[in-house]
Every structure is written in structure tokens, then in C-alpha cells.
C-alpha positions in Angstrom: -16.7 -2.8 13.5 -13.2 -3.8 13.4 -11.1 -3.3 16.9 -7.1 -3.3 16.5 -5.3 -5.0 19.0 -1.2 -4.7 19.1 0.8 -7.9 18.3 2.5 -9.7 20.7 6.0 -9.8 20.8 7.7 -12.4 19.0 10.6 -14.5 19.5 11.2 -15.9 15.8 11.4 -14.4 12.7 8.2 -13.5 11.4 6.1 -16.5 10.3 5.5 -16.4 6.6 2.0 -14.6 5.8 0.7 -16.2 2.5 -2.4 -15.8 0.5 -5.4 -18.4 0.1 -4.0 -18.7 -3.2 -0.8 -20.0 -1.7 -1.8 -22.6 0.5 0.4 -25.0 -0.1 3.7 -22.4 0.7 4.8 -23.4 4.1 4.9 -20.9 6.7 9.2 -19.8 7.8 9.8 -21.6 11.2 12.9 -20.6 14.1 15.2 -22.4 12.1 17.7 -20.9 9.9 16.3 -19.8 6.6 17.4 -21.9 3.4 19.0 -19.0 0.9 17.1 -19.1 -2.4 18.3 -21.0 -5.9 18.9 -18.2 -8.0 16.6 -18.5 -11.4 17.9 -19.1 -15.1 16.1 -17.0 -17.2 13.5 -18.8 -19.1 13.8 -21.6 -16.3 10.6 -21.2 -14.2 8.4 -22.9 -12.2 6.0 -25.0 -14.0 3.0 -25.3 -11.6 0.0 -24.6 -11.9 -0.9 -20.7 -12.5 -1.9 -18.9 -9.5 -5.7 -17.9 -9.6 -5.1 -14.3 -10.9 -1.8 -14.6 -12.1 -1.3 -13.5 -15.5 1.8 -13.2 -17.7 2.9 -9.7 -19.8 5.8 -10.9 -22.4 7.4 -7.5 -23.4 5.6 -5.6 -26.3 8.4 -2.8 -27.1 5.3 -0.3 -26.1 7.4 1.9 -23.8 4.2 4.0 -21.6 5.0 8.1 -21.3 6.1 9.1 -18.1 3.6 10.8 -16.6 3.0 14.5 -15.1 4.3 15.0 -11.7 1.4 14.9 -9.2 2.6 18.8 -8.2 2.5 19.8 -11.5 -1.0 19.6 -11.9 -2.1 20.7 -8.1 -3.0 17.1 -7.2 -0.5 17.1 -4.1 -2.2 20.4 -3.0 -5.5 19.4 -1.2 -8.3 21.4 0.8 -7.2 23.4 3.8 -9.2 22.2 7.2 -11.4 24.0 9.3 -11.2 24.9 12.9 -14.5 23.5 13.6 -16.2 21.5 11.3 -20.2 21.1 11.6 -20.7 17.4 11.3 -24.5 17.7 11.7 -24.7 20.3 8.6 -27.9 19.4 6.4 -26.8 16.8 3.8 -22.8 16.7 4.5 -20.8 13.8 4.6 -20.0 14.1 7.8 -23.7 14.4 9.1 -24.1 11.1 7.4 -21.3 9.3 8.9 -22.1 10.6 12.1 -25.7 9.5 11.8 -24.7 6.2 11.0 -22.4 6.1 13.9 -19.0 4.8 12.2 -16.7 5.4 9.8 -16.9 2.9 6.6 -13.1 3.1 5.2 -11.8 0.8 2.6 -8.6 -1.2 3.0 -6.8 -4.1 2.5 -5.6 -7.4 4.2 -2.4 -8.3 2.3 -0.2 -5.5 3.1 2.2 -6.3 5.5 3.1 -3.1 8.0 0.4 -1.0 6.5 -2.9 -3.2 6.7 -2.8 -7.2 7.2 -4.3 -9.7 9.9 -2.4 -10.9 12.4 -2.4 -14.7 12.4 -2.9 -15.2 15.6 -5.9 -12.8 16.8 -6.8 -12.5 13.0 -7.0 -8.9 13.8 -6.6 -5.8 11.0 -3.2 -4.3 11.7 -1.4 -2.0 10.9 0.1 1.8 9.7 -3.3 2.5 7.7 -5.2 1.0 10.1 -4.6 2.9 12.7 -4.5 5.9 10.7 -7.9 5.3 9.9 -8.6 4.5 14.0 -7.5 8.3 14.3 -10.2 9.7 11.8 -12.8 7.8 13.9 -11.0 9.1 17.3 -11.6 12.8 15.9 -14.9 12.1 14.7 -16.7 9.9 17.6 -14.2 9.5 19.9 -13.5 6.0 19.9 -10.7 4.8 17.5 -12.4 1.9 17.2 -15.8 3.1 15.3 -14.7 2.2 12.0 -16.3 -0.4 9.3 -13.0 -2.0 7.2 -14.4 -3.1 3.8 -11.5 -4.9 2.0 -11.1 -3.7 -1.7 -8.2 -5.0 -4.4 -6.0 -2.6 -5.8 -8.9 -2.1 -9.0 -11.8 -1.4 -7.0 -11.0 1.1 -5.1 -11.9 4.3 -6.8 -15.0 2.5 -7.8 -15.9 2.1 -4.7 -15.3 5.6 -3.6 -17.1 6.9 -6.3 -20.2 5.1 -5.5 -20.0 6.2 -2.3 -19.3 2.3 -1.2 -16.7 3.6 1.2 -15.9 6.7 3.0 -12.6 6.6 2.9 -10.0 4.7 1.5 -6.9 4.2 3.2 -4.8 1.9 0.9 -1.1 2.8 0.4 -2.3 4.7 -2.7 -0.4 7.1 -4.7 -1.7 10.4 -5.6 -1.1 11.1 -9.2 -2.8 13.8 -11.5 -5.4 10.8 -13.5 -6.8 9.5 -10.7 -6.8 13.0 -9.0 -9.6 13.4 -12.4 -11.5 10.8 -10.3 -11.3 11.3 -6.8 -10.2 13.7 -4.0 -7.0 12.9 -1.6 -5.8 14.3 1.4 -2.2 16.0 2.0 0.5 13.4 2.0 0.4 11.1 4.3 3.4 8.8 3.4 6.0 9.4 1.1 7.2 6.3 -0.3 9.4 5.0 -3.7 9.2 2.5 -6.1 12.3 0.1 -6.0 13.1 -3.7 -6.4 12.6 -6.8 -4.3 14.8 -9.8 -5.4 16.3 -12.9 -3.7 19.3 -12.1 -2.1 21.5 -14.2 -4.6 20.1 -13.6 -7.5 22.4 -10.7 -8.9 20.2 -8.2 -9.6 21.5 -5.0 -8.2 19.0 -2.4 -10.9 16.4 -2.4 -13.3 19.1 -3.1 -16.1 18.9 -6.2 -14.9 15.4 -7.3 -15.7 15.6 -7.4 -19.3 14.6 -11.2 -20.0 13.7 -11.1 -16.7 10.2 -11.8 -14.5 9.0 -8.7 -12.9 6.1 -9.0 -10.6 4.0 -6.4 -9.5 0.3 -6.1 -8.7 -2.3 -5.2 -11.8 -4.3 -1.9 -11.4 -1.3 0.2 -9.8 1.3 2.9 -10.8 4.2 0.1 -10.7 3.0 -2.0 -13.7 4.3 1.2 -16.2 6.8 2.0 -14.3 8.4 -1.2 -14.6 7.6 -1.3 -18.6 9.3 1.9 -18.6 12.5 1.4 -17.0 12.8 -2.2 -18.4 11.1 -2.8 -21.7 12.5 -5.9 -21.8 11.1 -7.2 -18.9 8.5 -9.5 -18.7 5.6 -8.5 -16.2 4.0 -11.1 -14.1 0.3 -9.0 -12.5 -1.5 -10.7 -9.3 -3.9 -9.4 -7.4 -2.3 -9.1 -4.3 1.0 -8.3 -2.7 1.9 -11.3 -0.8 1.2 -12.8 -3.8 4.2 -11.6 -5.3 6.3 -13.1 -2.4 5.0 -16.4 -2.7 5.5 -15.7 -6.8 9.1 -15.4 -5.7 9.0 -18.3 -3.6 7.9 -20.6 -5.8 10.7 -19.3 -8.6 7.9 -17.8 -11.1 9.3 -14.3 -10.9 13.1 -13.2 -10.7 11.7 -9.5 -9.2 9.0 -8.1 -7.4 8.6 -4.4 -7.8 6.2 -1.8 -5.9 6.6 1.3 -3.6 9.5 0.1 -0.8 7.3 0.4 1.7 5.0 -2.5 0.9 8.5 -4.4 -0.2 9.9 -3.5 3.1 7.0 -5.4 4.7 7.0 -8.5 2.3 11.1 -8.7 3.2 10.4 -8.8 6.5 8.4 -12.5 6.3 11.4 -14.1 3.9 15.0 -13.0 5.2 16.0 -14.8 1.6 14.7 -11.4 0.0 16.2 -7.6 -0.1 15.4 -4.4 -1.4 17.8 -2.9 -4.1 18.4 -0.4 -6.5 17.6 3.2 -6.9 14.5 4.6 -6.8 12.4 4.2 -9.7 9.6 6.5 -9.2 8.3 9.2 -6.2 5.1 7.4 -4.6 3.1 10.0 -2.2 0.2 8.3 -0.6 -2.8 10.1 0.1 -6.3 8.7 1.8 -8.9 8.9 -1.0 -12.9 10.3 -0.7 -15.4 11.0 -3.2 -14.7 13.9 -5.0 -17.8 15.7 -3.9 -17.4 15.3 -0.3 -15.6 18.4 0.5 -16.2 18.5 3.9 -15.0 15.1 4.6 -11.7 15.8 2.7 -10.9 19.2 5.2 -12.0 17.1 8.1 -9.2 13.8 7.1 -6.7 16.6 6.8 -7.4 18.2 9.7 -6.4 14.9 11.5 -3.5 14.5 9.9 -2.5 18.0 10.9 -3.5 17.1 14.5 -0.9 13.9 13.7 1.6 15.8 12.4 1.7 18.0 15.5 0.6 16.0 18.3 3.5 13.4 17.4 0.9 10.4 16.5 2.1 10.4 13.2 5.8 9.8 14.1 4.2 7.1 17.3 2.2 5.4 14.4 5.8 5.3 12.3 7.9 3.9 15.1 5.2 1.4 15.8 4.9 -0.1 12.8 8.0 0.9 10.0 11.2 1.9 11.5 12.3 -1.5 9.4 12.2 1.2 6.8 14.7 3.5 8.7 15.3 6.9 10.7 12.7 10.1 9.6 12.8 13.5 9.9 8.9 13.8 10.7 5.7 13.1 8.5 5.6 14.9 4.9 4.6 18.5 4.9 0.9 19.6 4.2 0.2 21.5 1.1 -3.2 23.3 0.6 -4.6 24.9 -2.3 -7.1 27.4 -0.6 
């Protein structure tokens, strides 16, 4: 069981949080950061490839634009019930209640959303706290959550095999994904953009031709990059902090994914900045096994409560103010 603690107030810039594969990169201190040197096209670090890093040259194939999730009804979820029966025989809620804890798939490499405090080793972030609110409503205790670490490629298999009850992992709702798993209502709205060194001269996708762009395998971000700039070389890595290290080691010119994730990377390195227009809408949903309708309704009930009682805004103000002001959480849409 993992309990969440708040981070201590820092008196110097946030230290770099690096993956194990990049343990040779030193953490940033309180000294003024040194600017990154622009990469000339084709002039990249010749260090051995990080474990899991793959380079994909342009193929000339441009992926088709995926259908918008509202066009297939993927953004409309199941309406919560007023008093869910947590002991109904054979239900997901009954199984979770008998177990005494909620099992949630998450990662530990997405700063601001789900990451380990470097001092305590505790998982923390917006997604961690959202999962805790589910446990609060089910058990009266936000600490009754067992977190299981998943990669982006593992999360849907884990739901289908019922290895986890929920996936709370900055997961974009798409039509294709909604055929495999059920989703809650949208609990966060992100947009895909670019993260680049401040001295790069890159201001949008038109500048990525002949350049390397880092993204994580098995995410929607990969095809979006291929679609907006077919002449870019794609560098795929296992986790988002690996993209941070890839930029710092001069193995890529840019990284591209949701602005919410990029903001967490930029917080760790003041030499980086988010640029360019939104490339794709990224509505986040909590993933649930498709057969567990009672659990979907329960999750949506908690999200409704968080919208109404100010919990969602409190969590946003605690973790995500770097993204700028918002008027409130995304509005829930139901199909029943």
C-alpha cells in the first residue's frame, strides 16, 4: 500500500529527475543553468543507445488522421448512480471491497502527474492524488491504494487481464482505445505540443524536417509527429523522462507529447521551453476493464464529486499551475 506525502518546499530549482538508463547525467544544482548548444542537423551524440531507445528514419508514409473521440461517442461515459451497491455479488466493487484496497496502474516517470519524490521515494502528483480520491470514496481512506507501475504499452493489457482495477496514467481517450477498454468522463484536457532547447530556433512542426523528435513508444504522440512532419526522424523511448535525457544528451532536437507532460519535463530543466501551436487534442480518461460497468459509474461519481466540491481545482492548484490558469475541470458527458 502506497501513501502519498506532499513534497517539501524547495529553495533552489528542481533537480533533474532521471531514468535509471541515464544515471550518468548529473542532477542540476542551484547554480545558473548553462544553455544547451543547438544541434546541427545530423550532428548527434555518438554515445551507445540508451536501453529501449530506437531511431525511426522517415518512411514517407503519413498516418491517417484518427477519428475525433467525440465522433464515435468515446468521450461519453456511464452516468454515476446515487448510492452504488459495493457488495453486489460478482461485481467489481464487491471484489475490490473484499480485497480492502484499490489496485491502480500508474507510472513513476511523469513529473507533476506521477513521480517519486527524490527524498522520500513516495509516489506523488496529480494522477496519484486522483487515485487517492477514488479510495477515499470507497474506503474512507485515500491511502488504501496499491500502485502498480506500468509502461504505456502495458496499460491496456493490464486492464483486459484484470491485473489492475484502474489505469490513472495521463491516458488519452481515443476511438480505437475505447474498443478495448472503458473510460471515465474526461478528467483533464491536454494538447500535444513541442519541447525544445531555448536556443534551438525551432518554433513549430515546420522546423522539424530533417530533425530528430523524441516520443514514447505506444502513444498517440508518435503518429501525430509523423502526420505533422513526415520528414522528421522519430526517436522512441520507454518513458517520458528518457526523452528529457535524450534532449540533454543531444540525441534529439525536440520532444513531443501532451503539454501537461512536457511542462513536467521543462520544470526539471530551465534550458527547455514549450513551443508551437497545439498539434492534437488529448482528453484524459481513467481506464477501466470494459466489463466493469459498476466501477466505471463509481469512478465517474467520484469525479463528479471532485468537480462539485472543489477537490479538482485544489489538486490542479497543488500540482499544475505551471500550465496556466483554468476556469475549472472538464465538463462531464454521459451517454445514458
